[in-house]
C-alpha positions as CSV (number, residue, x, y, z in Angstrom):
1,X,122.2,106.6,96.2
2,X,123.0,110.1,95.2
3,X,124.7,111.6,92.1
4,X,128.4,111.8,92.3
5,X,131.3,112.8,90.1
6,X,134.0,110.8,88.4
7,X,136.7,111.5,85.8
8,X,135.3,111.7,82.3
9,X,134.7,108.3,80.8
10,X,135.0,106.5,84.1
11,X,131.7,105.3,85.5
12,X,131.7,105.5,89.3
13,X,131.1,102.1,90.9
14,X,129.7,101.7,94.4
15,X,130.2,98.3,95.8
16,X,128.0,96.9,98.6
17,X,126.6,93.7,99.9
18,X,123.1,92.9,98.9
19,X,120.3,91.0,100.4
20,X,121.2,92.0,103.9
21,X,118.5,92.2,106.5
22,X,120.6,94.4,108.8
23,X,119.2,97.7,109.9
24,X,119.9,100.6,112.2
25,X,117.1,102.1,114.3
26,X,117.5,105.6,115.6
27,X,116.3,107.9,118.4
28,X,117.0,111.6,118.3
29,X,116.1,114.8,120.0
30,X,116.7,118.4,119.0
31,X,116.9,120.6,122.1
32,X,116.3,124.3,122.4
33,X,117.6,126.2,125.5
34,X,115.1,128.2,127.5
35,X,116.5,131.5,126.2
36,X,116.4,130.1,122.6
37,X,120.1,130.8,122.1
38,X,121.6,127.3,122.0
39,X,120.3,124.2,120.2
40,X,121.5,120.7,120.8
41,X,121.3,117.3,119.1
42,X,121.2,114.0,121.0
43,X,121.2,110.8,119.0
44,X,121.3,107.1,119.8
45,X,121.6,104.5,117.2
46,X,120.7,100.8,117.7
47,X,122.2,98.4,115.1
48,X,119.9,95.4,114.3
49,X,117.4,96.4,117.0
50,X,113.9,97.8,117.1
51,X,113.0,101.0,119.1
52,X,110.7,99.7,121.9
53,X,109.2,101.7,124.8
54,X,111.9,100.2,127.1
55,X,114.7,101.4,124.7
56,X,113.1,104.9,124.5
57,X,112.8,105.1,128.3
58,X,116.5,104.4,128.5
59,X,117.2,107.1,125.9
60,X,115.2,109.6,127.9
61,X,116.9,108.7,131.1
62,X,120.2,109.5,129.4
63,X,118.8,112.7,128.0
64,X,117.7,113.7,131.5
65,X,121.3,113.4,132.8
66,X,122.6,115.6,130.0
67,X,120.0,118.4,129.9
68,X,119.0,120.5,132.9
69,X,115.6,121.9,133.6
70,X,112.2,121.0,132.3
71,X,111.9,119.2,129.0
72,X,109.0,119.5,126.6
73,X,108.9,116.6,124.2
74,X,107.2,117.4,120.9
75,X,106.4,113.9,119.6
76,X,104.9,112.3,116.6
77,X,102.4,109.6,117.3
78,X,104.7,106.6,117.2
79,X,103.2,103.7,119.1
80,X,106.2,103.6,121.5
81,X,105.6,107.2,122.5
82,X,102.1,106.2,123.6
83,X,102.9,102.9,125.3
84,X,101.8,102.2,128.9
85,X,105.4,101.8,130.1
86,X,106.3,105.2,128.5
87,X,103.3,106.8,130.2
88,X,104.3,105.3,133.5
89,X,107.9,106.6,133.2
90,X,106.6,110.1,132.2
91,X,104.2,110.1,135.2
92,X,107.1,109.7,137.5
93,X,109.3,112.3,135.8
94,X,107.8,115.8,136.4
95,X,110.6,117.3,134.3
96,X,109.1,115.9,131.1
97,X,106.0,117.2,129.5
98,X,104.7,115.9,126.2
99,X,102.9,117.4,123.2
100,X,101.8,115.2,120.4
101,X,102.0,116.3,116.8
102,X,99.0,115.8,114.5
103,X,98.8,112.4,112.8
104,X,101.4,111.9,110.1
105,X,103.1,115.3,110.1
106,X,106.8,114.6,109.6
107,X,107.3,118.1,108.2
108,X,106.6,119.4,111.8
109,X,109.3,117.2,113.3
110,X,112.8,118.8,113.4
111,X,114.5,115.4,113.9
112,X,113.0,114.2,110.6
113,X,115.1,117.0,108.9
114,X,118.2,115.7,110.7
115,X,117.6,112.2,109.4
116,X,117.0,113.6,105.9
117,X,120.1,115.6,106.0
118,X,122.2,112.7,107.1
119,X,120.8,110.3,104.5
120,X,121.0,112.8,101.7
121,X,124.3,114.3,102.6
122,X,127.1,112.7,104.6
123,X,125.7,109.1,104.3
124,X,124.8,109.3,100.7
125,X,126.7,106.8,98.6
126,X,128.2,105.3,101.8
127,X,128.1,101.5,101.4
128,X,129.0,100.1,104.9
129,X,129.9,96.4,105.3
130,X,127.4,96.0,108.2
131,X,124.9,97.8,110.4
132,X,127.5,98.5,113.1
133,X,129.8,100.4,110.6
134,X,126.7,102.4,109.4
135,X,125.8,103.3,113.0
136,X,129.4,104.4,113.8
137,X,129.5,106.5,110.7
138,X,126.1,108.1,111.4
139,X,127.0,108.9,115.0
140,X,130.2,110.6,113.8
141,X,128.3,112.7,111.4
142,X,125.5,113.5,113.9
143,X,128.2,114.8,116.3
144,X,129.4,117.1,113.5
145,X,125.8,118.3,113.0
146,X,125.4,118.9,116.7
147,X,128.2,121.4,116.6
148,X,126.7,123.4,113.8
149,X,124.1,125.8,115.3
150,X,123.1,127.1,111.8
151,X,122.1,123.7,110.7
152,X,120.1,122.9,113.8
153,X,118.4,126.3,113.5
154,X,117.6,125.5,109.9
155,X,116.0,122.2,110.9
156,X,113.8,123.9,113.5
157,X,112.9,126.8,111.2
158,X,111.9,124.3,108.5
159,X,109.2,122.9,110.8
160,X,107.4,126.3,110.8
161,X,106.4,125.6,114.4
162,X,105.9,128.8,116.4
163,X,109.2,128.5,118.2
164,X,111.1,131.8,118.4
165,X,114.8,131.3,118.1
166,X,117.3,134.0,119.2
């Protein structure tokens, strides 16, 4: 919930279903080109599902098809990032190299800024009827973010990691 406006004397009403156990799990990557000129955003949303190592391997296979050249994954210490099946997949993919962030350091993860922006901006006060509608809306807004280089640069700069952007 965020603040909103309404005509004077009319309280805004946001209707939504309650007591729903539906959820949307997300996987996302902010990419930086080798020359640091172009940034990209790749997002996959999974309504009513958990992110497992198998799901993440599928996401990385898709990413591998869309992004050329070597990929350095800067990861938090999520259990699925360190799973045996993930390690086996990465061992067979020389294009991927991983670097782990320190324990509990969301401020160093550019994707966390993407999620925060989505939740606090375009998705704020959005009351979907179900998880599928939420996922569709979030993907639409993520595509908009992906086309805004200044936003992606801001997310990367906010991490304060030593990544020089052009």
